[in-house]
BADO-28340 format. One record per residue (C-alpha): residue in one letter; residue number from 1; x, y, z. Coordinates in steps of 0.25 Angstrom, whole numbers, plus 2048, in hexadecimal, padded with zeros to 3 digits. Last residue first. Layout:
REM BADO-28340
<vexmar=A zafi=NUM X=X Y=Y Z=Z> .
...
END
This chain:
REM BADO-28340
<vexmar=P zafi=389 X=7B6 Y=7DF Z=832> .
<vexmar=M zafi=388 X=7A7 Y=7DB Z=837> .
<vexmar=R zafi=387 X=7A0 Y=7D3 Z=830> .
<vexmar=L zafi=386 X=799 Y=7D3 Z=822> .
<vexmar=I zafi=385 X=792 Y=7C4 Z=825> .
<vexmar=K zafi=384 X=78F Y=7C6 Z=833> .
<vexmar=F zafi=383 X=790 Y=7D5 Z=839> .
<vexmar=F zafi=382 X=789 Y=7DB Z=82C> .
<vexmar=Y zafi=381 X=781 Y=7D0 Z=827> .
<vexmar=E zafi=380 X=77E Y=7CC Z=835> .
<vexmar=V zafi=379 X=778 Y=7DA Z=837> .
<vexmar=E zafi=378 X=771 Y=7D9 Z=82C> .
<vexmar=L zafi=377 X=76B Y=7CB Z=82D> .
<vexmar=T zafi=376 X=766 Y=7CE Z=83B> .
<vexmar=A zafi=375 X=75F Y=7D9 Z=839> .
<vexmar=D zafi=374 X=757 Y=7D4 Z=82C> .
<vexmar=E zafi=373 X=74B Y=7CD Z=832> .
<vexmar=A zafi=372 X=749 Y=7D9 Z=83A> .
<vexmar=L zafi=371 X=747 Y=7E2 Z=82E> .
<vexmar=D zafi=370 X=74D Y=7F0 Z=829> .
<vexmar=T zafi=369 X=75C Y=7EF Z=82E> .
<vexmar=C zafi=368 X=760 Y=7FC Z=830> .
<vexmar=H zafi=367 X=76A Y=804 Z=826> .
<vexmar=V zafi=366 X=770 Y=811 Z=82B> .
<vexmar=A zafi=365 X=773 Y=820 Z=827> .
<vexmar=N zafi=364 X=76A Y=823 Z=81C> .
<vexmar=K zafi=363 X=775 Y=826 Z=812> .
<vexmar=T zafi=362 X=76C Y=81D Z=807> .
<vexmar=K zafi=361 X=75E Y=824 Z=809> .
<vexmar=D zafi=360 X=765 Y=832 Z=80B> .
<vexmar=V zafi=359 X=76E Y=837 Z=817> .
<vexmar=G zafi=358 X=76B Y=831 Z=824> .
<vexmar=Y zafi=357 X=772 Y=834 Z=830> .
<vexmar=L zafi=356 X=767 Y=83A Z=83C> .
<vexmar=A zafi=355 X=759 Y=837 Z=831> .
<vexmar=R zafi=354 X=760 Y=829 Z=82F> .
<vexmar=L zafi=353 X=763 Y=825 Z=83E> .
<vexmar=S zafi=352 X=753 Y=82A Z=841> .
<vexmar=N zafi=351 X=752 Y=837 Z=849> .
<vexmar=P zafi=350 X=74B Y=83D Z=83F> .
<vexmar=R zafi=349 X=740 Y=832 Z=83D> .
<vexmar=L zafi=348 X=738 Y=83A Z=832> .
<vexmar=P zafi=347 X=73D Y=846 Z=82F> .
<vexmar=R zafi=346 X=74D Y=840 Z=82D> .
<vexmar=A zafi=345 X=748 Y=833 Z=82A> .
<vexmar=V zafi=344 X=741 Y=836 Z=81C> .
<vexmar=E zafi=343 X=74F Y=83D Z=818> .
<vexmar=P zafi=342 X=757 Y=832 Z=81F> .
<vexmar=D zafi=341 X=750 Y=828 Z=815> .
<vexmar=F zafi=340 X=74F Y=81A Z=81B> .
<vexmar=P zafi=339 X=747 Y=81E Z=826> .
<vexmar=G zafi=338 X=74A Y=81E Z=835> .
<vexmar=C zafi=337 X=758 Y=816 Z=83A> .
<vexmar=V zafi=336 X=753 Y=816 Z=849> .
<vexmar=E zafi=335 X=743 Y=80F Z=843> .
<vexmar=R zafi=334 X=74C Y=806 Z=83B> .
<vexmar=F zafi=333 X=753 Y=802 Z=847> .
<vexmar=K zafi=332 X=745 Y=7FF Z=84F> .
<vexmar=A zafi=331 X=741 Y=7F6 Z=844> .
<vexmar=Q zafi=330 X=74F Y=7ED Z=843> .
<vexmar=P zafi=329 X=750 Y=7ED Z=852> .
<vexmar=S zafi=328 X=741 Y=7E7 Z=854> .
<vexmar=A zafi=327 X=742 Y=7E3 Z=862> .
<vexmar=D zafi=326 X=745 Y=7E8 Z=86E> .
<vexmar=G zafi=325 X=748 Y=7DC Z=878> .
<vexmar=R zafi=324 X=757 Y=7DF Z=87B> .
<vexmar=P zafi=323 X=75C Y=7EE Z=876> .
<vexmar=L zafi=322 X=75C Y=7F0 Z=869> .
<vexmar=T zafi=321 X=767 Y=7EB Z=860> .
<vexmar=L zafi=320 X=76D Y=7F2 Z=854> .
<vexmar=E zafi=319 X=779 Y=7EB Z=84C> .
<vexmar=V zafi=318 X=781 Y=7F7 Z=844> .
<vexmar=A zafi=317 X=78A Y=7F5 Z=838> .
<vexmar=V zafi=316 X=791 Y=803 Z=834> .
<vexmar=C zafi=315 X=794 Y=806 Z=825> .
<vexmar=P zafi=314 X=7A0 Y=809 Z=81F> .
<vexmar=G zafi=313 X=7A1 Y=811 Z=812> .
<vexmar=T zafi=312 X=799 Y=813 Z=805> .
<vexmar=V zafi=311 X=794 Y=806 Z=804> .
<vexmar=F zafi=310 X=788 Y=806 Z=80C> .
<vexmar=E zafi=309 X=785 Y=812 Z=803> .
<vexmar=S zafi=308 X=784 Y=809 Z=7F6> .
<vexmar=S zafi=307 X=779 Y=800 Z=7FD> .
<vexmar=M zafi=306 X=770 Y=80B Z=7FF> .
<vexmar=S zafi=305 X=775 Y=812 Z=7F1> .
<vexmar=Q zafi=304 X=76F Y=804 Z=7EB> .
<vexmar=F zafi=303 X=765 Y=802 Z=7F0> .
<vexmar=F zafi=302 X=75D Y=810 Z=7EE> .
<vexmar=P zafi=301 X=751 Y=80A Z=7E9> .
<vexmar=L zafi=300 X=74E Y=803 Z=7F5> .
<vexmar=V zafi=299 X=748 Y=7F5 Z=7F4> .
<vexmar=G zafi=298 X=750 Y=7EE Z=7E8> .
<vexmar=R zafi=297 X=75B Y=7ED Z=7F0> .
<vexmar=Y zafi=296 X=758 Y=7EF Z=7FF> .
<vexmar=V zafi=295 X=75A Y=7E1 Z=804> .
<vexmar=E zafi=294 X=767 Y=7E0 Z=7FD> .
<vexmar=L zafi=293 X=76C Y=7EB Z=807> .
<vexmar=F zafi=292 X=777 Y=7E1 Z=80D> .
<vexmar=E zafi=291 X=77B Y=7DB Z=801> .
<vexmar=E zafi=290 X=77C Y=7E8 Z=7F9> .
<vexmar=A zafi=289 X=784 Y=7EE Z=805> .
<vexmar=E zafi=288 X=78E Y=7E1 Z=803> .
<vexmar=A zafi=287 X=78F Y=7E2 Z=7F5> .
<vexmar=A zafi=286 X=792 Y=7F1 Z=7F6> .
<vexmar=S zafi=285 X=79D Y=7EF Z=801> .
<vexmar=L zafi=284 X=799 Y=7F2 Z=80F> .
<vexmar=T zafi=283 X=7A3 Y=7FA Z=818> .
<vexmar=L zafi=282 X=7A3 Y=7F6 Z=826> .
<vexmar=M zafi=281 X=7A1 Y=7FD Z=835> .
<vexmar=Y zafi=280 X=79C Y=7F2 Z=841> .
<vexmar=M zafi=279 X=78F Y=7F3 Z=849> .
<vexmar=A zafi=278 X=78A Y=7E8 Z=854> .
<vexmar=S zafi=277 X=782 Y=7E8 Z=860> .
<vexmar=V zafi=276 X=77E Y=7F8 Z=85F> .
<vexmar=G zafi=275 X=772 Y=7FB Z=868> .
<vexmar=F zafi=274 X=764 Y=802 Z=865> .
<vexmar=G zafi=273 X=75E Y=80A Z=86E> .
<vexmar=K zafi=272 X=75A Y=817 Z=865> .
<vexmar=E zafi=271 X=766 Y=81D Z=86B> .
<vexmar=Q zafi=270 X=76F Y=812 Z=866> .
<vexmar=I zafi=269 X=76B Y=815 Z=858> .
<vexmar=T zafi=268 X=76E Y=825 Z=859> .
<vexmar=Q zafi=267 X=77B Y=81F Z=85F> .
<vexmar=L zafi=266 X=77E Y=817 Z=854> .
<vexmar=I zafi=265 X=77C Y=821 Z=849> .
<vexmar=K zafi=264 X=785 Y=82C Z=851> .
<vexmar=G zafi=263 X=790 Y=822 Z=852> .
<vexmar=V zafi=262 X=790 Y=81F Z=843> .
<vexmar=L zafi=261 X=78E Y=82C Z=83E> .
<vexmar=G zafi=260 X=79B Y=830 Z=83A> .
<vexmar=H zafi=259 X=798 Y=835 Z=82B> .
<vexmar=S zafi=258 X=79F Y=829 Z=825> .
<vexmar=V zafi=257 X=797 Y=81E Z=82E> .
<vexmar=A zafi=256 X=788 Y=827 Z=82A> .
<vexmar=H zafi=255 X=78C Y=825 Z=81A> .
<vexmar=P zafi=254 X=791 Y=817 Z=81D> .
<vexmar=K zafi=253 X=783 Y=812 Z=822> .
<vexmar=I zafi=252 X=781 Y=80F Z=830> .
<vexmar=I zafi=251 X=77C Y=800 Z=82F> .
<vexmar=C zafi=250 X=772 Y=7FB Z=83B> .
<vexmar=L zafi=249 X=76C Y=7ED Z=83D> .
<vexmar=T zafi=248 X=764 Y=7E8 Z=844> .
<vexmar=T zafi=247 X=763 Y=7E0 Z=854> .
<vexmar=N zafi=246 X=75A Y=7D6 Z=859> .
<vexmar=D zafi=245 X=765 Y=7CA Z=858> .
<vexmar=L zafi=244 X=770 Y=7CB Z=84F> .
<vexmar=L zafi=243 X=77A Y=7CF Z=85A> .
<vexmar=C zafi=242 X=784 Y=7D6 Z=855> .
<vexmar=T zafi=241 X=793 Y=7D7 Z=85B> .
<vexmar=P zafi=240 X=79C Y=7D3 Z=851> .
<vexmar=E zafi=239 X=7A8 Y=7CB Z=854> .
<vexmar=F zafi=238 X=7B7 Y=7D0 Z=854> .
<vexmar=N zafi=237 X=7C1 Y=7C5 Z=84D> .
<vexmar=H zafi=236 X=7CD Y=7CD Z=84F> .
<vexmar=K zafi=235 X=7D9 Y=7CF Z=845> .
<vexmar=G zafi=234 X=7CE Y=7D6 Z=83C> .
<vexmar=N zafi=233 X=7D4 Y=7E3 Z=83B> .
<vexmar=F zafi=232 X=7CC Y=7EB Z=841> .
<vexmar=F zafi=231 X=7CB Y=7E8 Z=851> .
<vexmar=F zafi=230 X=7DA Y=7E8 Z=854> .
<vexmar=A zafi=229 X=7DF Y=7EE Z=848> .
<vexmar=A zafi=228 X=7D7 Y=7FB Z=84C> .
<vexmar=E zafi=227 X=7DC Y=7F9 Z=85B> .
<vexmar=L zafi=226 X=7E9 Y=7FB Z=856> .
<vexmar=Q zafi=225 X=7E7 Y=805 Z=84C> .
<vexmar=A zafi=224 X=7E1 Y=80D Z=857> .
<vexmar=D zafi=223 X=7EB Y=80A Z=862> .
<vexmar=A zafi=222 X=7F6 Y=810 Z=857> .
<vexmar=A zafi=221 X=7EC Y=81D Z=855> .
<vexmar=S zafi=220 X=7EC Y=81F Z=864> .
<vexmar=Q zafi=219 X=7E3 Y=81D Z=870> .
<vexmar=S zafi=218 X=7D9 Y=814 Z=869> .
<vexmar=S zafi=217 X=7CA Y=815 Z=86E> .
<vexmar=T zafi=216 X=7C3 Y=810 Z=879> .
<vexmar=T zafi=215 X=7B5 Y=812 Z=87C> .
<vexmar=S zafi=214 X=7AB Y=80C Z=885> .
<vexmar=G zafi=213 X=7AF Y=80C Z=894> .
<vexmar=P zafi=212 X=7A4 Y=817 Z=897> .
<vexmar=A zafi=211 X=79B Y=819 Z=88E> .
<vexmar=I zafi=210 X=796 Y=828 Z=88C> .
<vexmar=S zafi=209 X=79F Y=82F Z=894> .
<vexmar=E zafi=208 X=7AB Y=826 Z=892> .
<vexmar=V zafi=207 X=7A8 Y=828 Z=881> .
<vexmar=Q zafi=206 X=7AF Y=836 Z=884> .
<vexmar=T zafi=205 X=7BD Y=82E Z=885> .
<vexmar=A zafi=204 X=7B8 Y=828 Z=878> .
<vexmar=A zafi=203 X=7B9 Y=836 Z=871> .
<vexmar=R zafi=202 X=7C5 Y=838 Z=877> .
<vexmar=S zafi=201 X=7CC Y=82C Z=871> .
<vexmar=V zafi=200 X=7C3 Y=82F Z=864> .
<vexmar=Q zafi=199 X=7CB Y=83C Z=863> .
<vexmar=A zafi=198 X=7D9 Y=838 Z=865> .
<vexmar=V zafi=197 X=7D8 Y=82C Z=85C> .
<vexmar=C zafi=196 X=7D0 Y=833 Z=852> .
<vexmar=D zafi=195 X=7D9 Y=840 Z=84F> .
<vexmar=E zafi=194 X=7D4 Y=83F Z=841> .
<vexmar=G zafi=193 X=7CC Y=836 Z=83E> .
<vexmar=Q zafi=192 X=7CA Y=827 Z=83E> .
<vexmar=L zafi=191 X=7C0 Y=81D Z=847> .
<vexmar=E zafi=190 X=7C1 Y=80E Z=849> .
<vexmar=I zafi=189 X=7B5 Y=80A Z=850> .
<vexmar=I zafi=188 X=7B6 Y=7FC Z=85A> .
<vexmar=A zafi=187 X=7A8 Y=7FB Z=860> .
<vexmar=V zafi=186 X=7AA Y=7EF Z=86C> .
<vexmar=G zafi=185 X=7A0 Y=7E3 Z=870> .
<vexmar=N zafi=184 X=79D Y=7DE Z=87E> .
<vexmar=S zafi=183 X=7A5 Y=7DE Z=88B> .
<vexmar=V zafi=182 X=7AF Y=7E7 Z=887> .
<vexmar=V zafi=181 X=7BA Y=7E4 Z=893> .
<vexmar=S zafi=180 X=7C7 Y=7DE Z=88B> .
<vexmar=L zafi=179 X=7C4 Y=7EB Z=880> .
<vexmar=W zafi=178 X=7CA Y=7F7 Z=889> .
<vexmar=N zafi=177 X=7D4 Y=7F0 Z=891> .
<vexmar=R zafi=176 X=7E0 Y=7F8 Z=88C> .
<vexmar=G zafi=175 X=7EF Y=7F6 Z=886> .
<vexmar=Q zafi=174 X=7EA Y=7F8 Z=878> .
<vexmar=L zafi=173 X=7EE Y=7EB Z=874> .
<vexmar=K zafi=172 X=7EC Y=7E4 Z=880> .
<vexmar=D zafi=171 X=7DD Y=7E9 Z=880> .
<vexmar=F zafi=170 X=7DC Y=7E2 Z=871> .
<vexmar=E zafi=169 X=7E1 Y=7D6 Z=873> .
<vexmar=K zafi=168 X=7D8 Y=7D5 Z=87F> .
<vexmar=A zafi=167 X=7CB Y=7D8 Z=878> .
<vexmar=D zafi=166 X=7CF Y=7CE Z=86F> .
<vexmar=T zafi=165 X=7CE Y=7C3 Z=878> .
<vexmar=P zafi=164 X=7C3 Y=7C8 Z=87E> .
<vexmar=S zafi=163 X=7BD Y=7C8 Z=872> .
<vexmar=V zafi=162 X=7B7 Y=7D5 Z=86B> .
<vexmar=K zafi=161 X=7AA Y=7D5 Z=867> .
<vexmar=V zafi=160 X=7A7 Y=7E0 Z=85D> .
<vexmar=L zafi=159 X=7A1 Y=7EE Z=858> .
<vexmar=K zafi=158 X=7A8 Y=7F4 Z=84B> .
<vexmar=M zafi=157 X=7AE Y=800 Z=845> .
<vexmar=R zafi=156 X=7B7 Y=805 Z=83A> .
<vexmar=T zafi=155 X=7BB Y=810 Z=835> .
<vexmar=I zafi=154 X=7B1 Y=81A Z=83B> .
<vexmar=Y zafi=153 X=7B4 Y=829 Z=838> .
<vexmar=F zafi=152 X=7B8 Y=834 Z=843> .
<vexmar=K zafi=151 X=7B2 Y=842 Z=843> .
<vexmar=A zafi=150 X=7A3 Y=83F Z=841> .
<vexmar=D zafi=149 X=79F Y=845 Z=84F> .
<vexmar=G zafi=148 X=7AB Y=83E Z=857> .
<vexmar=L zafi=147 X=7A9 Y=831 Z=852> .
<vexmar=L zafi=146 X=7AC Y=82B Z=860> .
<vexmar=L zafi=145 X=7A2 Y=832 Z=864> .
<vexmar=A zafi=144 X=797 Y=82C Z=85A> .
<vexmar=V zafi=143 X=79E Y=81F Z=85F> .
<vexmar=I zafi=142 X=79B Y=821 Z=86E> .
<vexmar=G zafi=141 X=78D Y=826 Z=86A> .
<vexmar=G zafi=140 X=78A Y=81A Z=862> .
<vexmar=L zafi=139 X=78F Y=811 Z=86D> .
<vexmar=N zafi=138 X=788 Y=818 Z=877> .
<vexmar=Q zafi=137 X=77D Y=80E Z=878> .
<vexmar=G zafi=136 X=786 Y=803 Z=880> .
<vexmar=A zafi=135 X=795 Y=80B Z=87F> .
<vexmar=L zafi=134 X=798 Y=800 Z=88A> .
<vexmar=A zafi=133 X=792 Y=7F4 Z=884> .
<vexmar=V zafi=132 X=799 Y=7F9 Z=876> .
<vexmar=D zafi=131 X=7A7 Y=7FB Z=87B> .
<vexmar=I zafi=130 X=7AC Y=805 Z=871> .
<vexmar=L zafi=129 X=7B8 Y=805 Z=86B> .
<vexmar=A zafi=128 X=7BE Y=80F Z=862> .
<vexmar=V zafi=127 X=7C9 Y=80F Z=859> .
<vexmar=T zafi=126 X=7D2 Y=81A Z=853> .
<vexmar=R zafi=125 X=7D5 Y=81E Z=846> .
<vexmar=E zafi=124 X=7DE Y=82B Z=83E> .
<vexmar=Q zafi=123 X=7D7 Y=82E Z=832> .
<vexmar=F zafi=122 X=7DB Y=83D Z=832> .
<vexmar=T zafi=121 X=7E9 Y=83C Z=832> .
<vexmar=E zafi=120 X=7ED Y=82E Z=82B> .
<vexmar=M zafi=119 X=7E2 Y=833 Z=820> .
<vexmar=H zafi=118 X=7EC Y=840 Z=81C> .
<vexmar=S zafi=117 X=7FA Y=839 Z=81D> .
<vexmar=R zafi=116 X=7F5 Y=82B Z=815> .
<vexmar=T zafi=115 X=7ED Y=832 Z=80A> .
<vexmar=F zafi=114 X=7F9 Y=83B Z=808> .
<vexmar=S zafi=113 X=803 Y=82F Z=807> .
<vexmar=D zafi=112 X=7FB Y=827 Z=7FE> .
<vexmar=F zafi=111 X=7F1 Y=81C Z=7FB> .
<vexmar=Y zafi=110 X=7EC Y=81B Z=80A> .
<vexmar=D zafi=109 X=7EB Y=80C Z=80D> .
<vexmar=V zafi=108 X=7DF Y=7FF Z=80D> .
<vexmar=V zafi=107 X=7D3 Y=806 Z=80C> .
<vexmar=T zafi=106 X=7C9 Y=7FA Z=808> .
<vexmar=L zafi=105 X=7BE Y=7FC Z=7FD> .
<vexmar=L zafi=104 X=7B2 Y=7F8 Z=7FC> .
<vexmar=R zafi=103 X=7AD Y=7FC Z=7ED> .
<vexmar=G zafi=102 X=79F Y=7FF Z=7EB> .
<vexmar=Y zafi=101 X=7A3 Y=80E Z=7E6> .
<vexmar=V zafi=100 X=7AB Y=810 Z=7F0> .
<vexmar=S zafi=99 X=7AC Y=807 Z=7FD> .
<vexmar=V zafi=98 X=7B5 Y=80A Z=808> .
<vexmar=K zafi=97 X=7BD Y=801 Z=811> .
<vexmar=G zafi=96 X=7C5 Y=806 Z=81D> .
<vexmar=G zafi=95 X=7D2 Y=800 Z=820> .
<vexmar=I zafi=94 X=7DB Y=80C Z=81E> .
<vexmar=F zafi=93 X=7D0 Y=818 Z=81E> .
<vexmar=L zafi=92 X=7C8 Y=81D Z=812> .
<vexmar=E zafi=91 X=7BA Y=81F Z=819> .
<vexmar=N zafi=90 X=7BE Y=82C Z=81F> .
<vexmar=I zafi=89 X=7C2 Y=831 Z=812> .
<vexmar=T zafi=88 X=7B2 Y=82E Z=80F> .
<vexmar=L zafi=87 X=7AB Y=827 Z=804> .
<vexmar=G zafi=86 X=79D Y=82C Z=803> .
<vexmar=Q zafi=85 X=79C Y=828 Z=7F3> .
<vexmar=A zafi=84 X=7AB Y=82C Z=7F0> .
<vexmar=P zafi=83 X=7A5 Y=834 Z=7E3> .
<vexmar=S zafi=82 X=7AF Y=830 Z=7D9> .
<vexmar=R zafi=81 X=7BF Y=831 Z=7D4> .
<vexmar=K zafi=80 X=7C0 Y=826 Z=7C9> .
<vexmar=L zafi=79 X=7C0 Y=817 Z=7CF> .
<vexmar=F zafi=78 X=7CA Y=80E Z=7CA> .
<vexmar=L zafi=77 X=7D4 Y=816 Z=7C4> .
<vexmar=K zafi=76 X=7E0 Y=80F Z=7C0> .
<vexmar=R zafi=75 X=7EC Y=80C Z=7C7> .
<vexmar=I zafi=74 X=7EE Y=7FD Z=7C3> .
<vexmar=K zafi=73 X=7F1 Y=7F7 Z=7D2> .
<vexmar=V zafi=72 X=7ED Y=805 Z=7DA> .
<vexmar=N zafi=71 X=7DC Y=805 Z=7D4> .
<vexmar=T zafi=70 X=7D9 Y=814 Z=7D4> .
<vexmar=M zafi=69 X=7CE Y=819 Z=7DD> .
<vexmar=E zafi=68 X=7C8 Y=826 Z=7DD> .
<vexmar=V zafi=67 X=7BE Y=82D Z=7E8> .
<vexmar=T zafi=66 X=7B6 Y=83A Z=7EA> .
<vexmar=N zafi=65 X=7B2 Y=844 Z=7F5> .
<vexmar=D zafi=64 X=7B3 Y=850 Z=7EF> .
<vexmar=R zafi=63 X=7BF Y=856 Z=7F6> .
<vexmar=P zafi=62 X=7C1 Y=848 Z=7FE> .
<vexmar=F zafi=61 X=7C8 Y=841 Z=7F2> .
<vexmar=F zafi=60 X=7C9 Y=834 Z=7F6> .
<vexmar=S zafi=59 X=7D3 Y=82A Z=7EE> .
<vexmar=L zafi=58 X=7D3 Y=81C Z=7EE> .
<vexmar=S zafi=57 X=7DF Y=814 Z=7EA> .
<vexmar=L zafi=56 X=7DC Y=806 Z=7E6> .
<vexmar=Q zafi=55 X=7E0 Y=7F7 Z=7E8> .
<vexmar=V zafi=54 X=7D7 Y=7ED Z=7E2> .
<vexmar=I zafi=53 X=7D4 Y=7E0 Z=7EA> .
<vexmar=A zafi=52 X=7D2 Y=7D4 Z=7E3> .
<vexmar=N zafi=51 X=7C3 Y=7CB Z=7E2> .
<vexmar=P zafi=50 X=7C5 Y=7CA Z=7D3> .
<vexmar=V zafi=49 X=7B6 Y=7CF Z=7D1> .
<vexmar=P zafi=48 X=7B7 Y=7D5 Z=7DE> .
<vexmar=D zafi=47 X=7C0 Y=7E0 Z=7DF> .
<vexmar=V zafi=46 X=7C3 Y=7E3 Z=7EE> .
<vexmar=W zafi=45 X=7C7 Y=7F0 Z=7EF> .
<vexmar=E zafi=44 X=7D4 Y=7F5 Z=7F8> .
<vexmar=V zafi=43 X=7D7 Y=803 Z=7FA> .
<vexmar=L zafi=42 X=7E4 Y=80E Z=7FA> .
<vexmar=F zafi=41 X=7DE Y=81C Z=7FE> .
<vexmar=T zafi=40 X=7DF Y=827 Z=7F9> .
<vexmar=Y zafi=39 X=7DD Y=835 Z=7FF> .
<vexmar=R zafi=38 X=7DA Y=840 Z=7F5> .
<vexmar=E zafi=37 X=7DC Y=852 Z=7F8> .
<vexmar=E zafi=36 X=7DC Y=859 Z=7EA> .
<vexmar=V zafi=35 X=7E8 Y=861 Z=7E6> .
<vexmar=E zafi=34 X=7E7 Y=86D Z=7E1> .
<vexmar=R zafi=33 X=7F4 Y=873 Z=7DA> .
<vexmar=T zafi=32 X=7EF Y=86D Z=7CC> .
<vexmar=S zafi=31 X=7E1 Y=875 Z=7D1> .
<vexmar=L zafi=30 X=7D7 Y=86A Z=7D1> .
<vexmar=P zafi=29 X=7CC Y=86B Z=7C6> .
<vexmar=P zafi=28 X=7BD Y=871 Z=7C7> .
<vexmar=S zafi=27 X=7B2 Y=868 Z=7C9> .
<vexmar=G zafi=26 X=7A8 Y=864 Z=7BE> .
<vexmar=P zafi=25 X=7AB Y=855 Z=7C2> .
<vexmar=K zafi=24 X=7B1 Y=854 Z=7D0> .
<vexmar=T zafi=23 X=7C0 Y=854 Z=7D0> .
<vexmar=S zafi=22 X=7CD Y=84C Z=7CD> .
<vexmar=S zafi=21 X=7DA Y=854 Z=7D0> .
<vexmar=S zafi=20 X=7E1 Y=84C Z=7D8> .
<vexmar=N zafi=19 X=7DD Y=840 Z=7D1> .
<vexmar=A zafi=18 X=7E2 Y=844 Z=7C3> .
<vexmar=S zafi=17 X=7EF Y=84A Z=7C8> .
<vexmar=G zafi=16 X=7F1 Y=859 Z=7C9> .
<vexmar=V zafi=15 X=7F7 Y=858 Z=7D7> .
<vexmar=R zafi=14 X=7F9 Y=84A Z=7DB> .
<vexmar=Q zafi=13 X=802 Y=84D Z=7E6> .
<vexmar=K zafi=12 X=7F8 Y=852 Z=7F2> .
<vexmar=P zafi=11 X=7F2 Y=843 Z=7EE> .
<vexmar=S zafi=10 X=7FF Y=83C Z=7F2> .
<vexmar=Q zafi=9 X=805 Y=834 Z=7E8> .
<vexmar=M zafi=8 X=803 Y=825 Z=7E5> .
<vexmar=R zafi=7 X=80F Y=81C Z=7E4> .
<vexmar=A zafi=6 X=811 Y=81C Z=7F4> .
<vexmar=G zafi=5 X=802 Y=818 Z=7F8> .
<vexmar=V zafi=4 X=804 Y=80A Z=7EF> .
<vexmar=K zafi=3 X=811 Y=808 Z=7F5> .
<vexmar=T zafi=2 X=80B Y=80A Z=803> .
<vexmar=T zafi=1 X=800 Y=800 Z=801> .
END
């Protein structure tokens, strides 16, 4: 990967080149002394026909939110400069998965020194751990507090059971006795942003007044790397916490995730009396999104745009429960979500999730299970079939 980056010039050096002078149709050309800002990443795409990994350079232009891709091996344009379809610079981090025009791409490295130096400055990462038993109905509020009014971006997140052996290994690694005393599941959240380690650590301290002892976070960037590797590199087989019994599914859609609304949405859901029993963040492929939404094909005229929204970035799958003895979580959660179209929801159900956080019929903040008989199937699809990374 280093050799690939060495072959490329910094974007700041490409004055007057075809890439650096690209503009929107109809806009004036850039001056020969003006350099357009771009950030370029090495990404991998699995071509399904030969089942081969294709390495591409993906350039993101923040001036007009466009992207361009080139096949690294043959140095041929793969995607001409086109609208980014909701992709944001926050989603382009090493190890992240993004969807660009239906292709699921994995970001494996920075492609040049300019991108590396800039991104490493404002993409500092940290890991926060939340004991869900101690957090209780404050889980959403804690996540919102850690996000700092959308100042930071969630890169990875999951709620898992940690075995006593793994808990002791982690506590030994970090020299503290925290995970070993967690009685139930733990929510693991990797966040990124400028000065993220220090600011999230301060936010975790503030949580003490809400849910004492429930939350901790990385104390340094080095600790964050170790903790992220421990929880997300696949070495440990952490089990999901889903119950699959009288529960329902909520999916927080990509547009809401990218706008930092995960905590606020979870908080609103819990204020309505629901508990969070399982959760994780994932990026769906086009095939997975269409398979999951197949029941709506031919029923909703905007099926294709709805399916496309699911693959524009990471979403968060959440299993929800109600207090023991309270039946019909599916019907009650549909009421919490409100009408499908936010424009309809706002006058009719102004406090519903779609009224509060939705944009339009496709970017309507959340998906919910329609029928009681579908609930277990939908939860199993995300937590058993797709599985957590």
